[in-house]
C-alpha positions as CSV (number, residue, x, y, z in Angstrom):
1,M,175.6,99.4,91.4
2,R,172.9,98.5,93.6
3,Q,169.8,97.3,92.1
4,R,166.5,98.2,93.8
5,S,164.0,95.5,94.5
6,R,160.9,95.8,92.5
7,G,157.5,95.5,94.2
8,F,154.4,97.4,95.0
9,T,154.1,100.1,97.6
10,L,151.3,100.0,100.2
11,L,149.8,103.0,98.6
12,E,149.6,101.3,95.2
13,L,148.0,98.2,96.7
14,L,145.4,100.4,98.5
15,A,144.5,102.2,95.3
16,V,143.9,98.9,93.4
17,V,141.8,97.5,96.2
18,A,139.7,100.7,96.3
19,I,139.2,100.6,92.5
20,I,138.1,96.9,92.7
21,A,135.7,97.7,95.6
22,I,134.1,100.6,93.7
23,L,133.6,98.4,90.6
24,A,132.2,95.5,92.6
25,S,129.7,97.8,94.4
26,M,128.6,99.2,91.0
27,A,128.0,95.6,89.8
28,V,126.0,94.6,92.8
29,V,123.8,97.8,92.5
30,N,123.0,96.9,88.9
31,L,122.1,93.2,89.6
32,N,118.5,92.3,89.9
33,F,118.4,89.6,92.6
34,G,114.6,89.4,92.4
35,G,114.7,88.5,88.7
36,D,111.6,89.1,86.5
37,S,109.2,88.9,89.5
38,E,110.9,91.9,91.0
39,T,110.8,93.8,87.7
40,L,107.0,93.0,87.5
41,R,106.5,94.4,91.0
42,E,108.5,97.5,90.3
43,E,106.5,98.2,87.1
44,G,103.3,97.8,89.0
45,K,104.4,100.2,91.7
46,R,105.5,102.7,89.0
47,L,102.1,102.5,87.3
48,R,100.3,103.0,90.6
49,E,102.4,106.0,91.6
50,L,102.1,107.6,88.2
51,M,98.3,107.1,88.3
52,R,98.3,108.8,91.7
53,L,100.3,111.6,90.3
54,A,98.0,112.1,87.4
55,E,95.1,112.2,89.8
56,D,96.8,114.8,91.9
57,E,97.9,116.9,88.8
58,A,94.3,116.9,87.4
59,V,93.1,118.5,90.7
60,F,95.9,120.9,91.2
61,Q,95.8,122.1,87.6
62,S,91.9,121.9,87.2
63,R,92.3,119.9,84.1
64,Q,91.0,116.5,83.0
65,L,93.7,113.9,82.5
66,G,93.5,110.4,81.2
67,I,95.5,107.3,80.7
68,R,95.5,105.2,77.5
69,F,96.7,101.7,77.7
70,N,98.1,100.1,74.5
71,D,99.5,96.7,73.9
72,G,102.8,96.9,75.7
73,S,102.8,100.5,76.7
74,Y,100.7,103.3,78.3
75,R,100.6,107.1,78.0
76,F,98.8,110.0,79.7
77,L,96.5,112.3,77.9
78,L,95.1,115.7,78.4
79,L,91.6,116.9,77.5
80,E,91.9,120.1,75.5
81,G,88.6,122.0,75.4
82,S,85.3,121.1,77.0
83,Y,84.4,117.6,78.1
84,T,81.7,117.3,75.4
85,E,83.5,119.0,72.5
86,G,87.1,118.7,73.4
87,Q,89.9,116.5,72.0
88,W,92.2,114.2,74.0
89,A,95.9,114.7,73.1
90,D,99.1,113.3,74.4
91,L,100.4,115.1,77.5
92,S,103.6,116.8,76.4
93,G,106.1,118.7,78.4
94,D,105.7,116.6,81.6
95,K,108.7,114.3,82.0
96,R,107.0,112.3,84.8
97,L,103.8,111.6,82.9
98,R,105.4,110.6,79.6
99,R,104.8,107.6,77.5
100,R,106.0,104.3,79.1
101,A,106.8,101.0,77.4
102,L,106.7,97.9,79.4
103,P,109.8,95.7,79.7
104,E,110.1,92.7,77.4
105,G,108.1,89.7,78.7
106,I,105.4,91.7,80.6
107,E,101.8,91.6,79.3
108,L,99.2,94.3,80.1
109,T,95.5,93.6,80.3
110,V,92.8,96.1,81.3
111,E,89.3,95.5,82.6
112,V,86.6,98.2,82.7
113,S,83.9,97.4,85.3
114,G,85.1,93.7,85.2
115,V,84.9,93.3,81.4
116,P,88.3,92.8,79.7
117,I,89.0,95.3,76.8
118,L,90.9,94.7,73.7
119,L,94.1,96.9,73.6
120,S,95.3,98.3,70.4
121,S,98.8,99.1,69.5
122,E,100.1,102.6,69.2
123,E,100.5,102.2,65.5
124,E,96.8,101.3,65.2
125,D,95.9,104.3,67.3
126,A,97.9,106.6,64.9
127,Q,96.2,105.2,61.8
128,S,92.8,105.2,63.3
129,E,90.3,107.9,62.1
130,T,88.4,107.9,65.5
131,P,89.6,110.4,68.1
132,L,92.0,109.2,70.7
133,K,90.3,108.5,74.1
134,P,91.6,107.2,77.4
135,Q,90.4,104.2,79.2
136,L,90.6,105.9,82.6
137,I,89.9,109.5,83.3
138,F,91.2,111.6,86.2
139,L,88.7,114.4,86.7
140,S,89.6,117.8,88.1
141,N,87.3,117.2,91.1
142,G,89.5,114.3,92.3
143,E,87.4,111.5,91.0
144,R,88.5,108.6,88.8
145,M,86.2,107.0,86.2
146,P,85.3,104.3,85.2
147,D,86.2,101.4,87.5
148,V,89.4,100.1,85.9
149,S,91.6,97.1,86.9
150,V,95.0,96.7,85.4
151,V,96.9,93.4,85.4
152,L,100.6,93.1,84.6
153,R,101.7,89.5,84.0
154,L,104.9,87.7,83.2
155,L,104.5,85.9,79.9
156,D,106.8,83.0,80.9
157,R,105.4,82.5,84.4
158,D,102.1,82.4,86.1
159,V,102.8,85.5,88.2
160,A,101.0,88.8,88.0
161,V,100.2,92.1,89.8
162,R,96.8,93.6,89.8
163,L,96.2,97.3,90.2
164,E,92.6,98.3,91.3
165,E,90.7,100.4,93.6
166,D,89.7,99.1,97.0
167,E,86.4,99.9,98.8
168,N,87.8,103.3,99.9
169,A,88.8,104.3,96.3
170,V,92.5,103.9,97.0
171,L,94.6,102.3,94.3
172,K,96.0,99.0,95.6
173,L,98.6,96.7,94.1
174,T,98.2,93.0,94.8
175,E,100.2,90.0,93.7
176,Q,98.4,87.0,92.3
177,A,99.2,83.7,90.7
178,F,97.3,82.2,87.6
């Protein structure tokens, strides 16, 4: 009886190499080479684009939208009723303008007309007897009010991004060091 030599065929080797290549590419895609600084920039870009979207949606739908910043999160609100007598409520049904929590290690600060404001937690908002109000309103005529500046900062480093209007009322994202 002749015994056949045991080994791998070329096809089996190619299949193993292909599987390893696919797994390696998935691992590289999930790596964050920029670290926390890149995460901070991405969060700033996301907030800027969501604010632009809310501004556009307010015009296209002829509704007043707002954004409420909390300690570690933000959410979009809709004015139900008239501006003087209406109530602000969470914007529901829109997956893009949903509540967003900031990643661990990123602090949010907000300034209205250059004055820092104290941000409450979502739990404090829920327990409060005063009606919910946004810090920034996107009007149906395309305007934004008041003049708001948002700073996202890494807690363990002196790196931050600032989101504010430039002289042409365009939302700009700038990096800054503390």
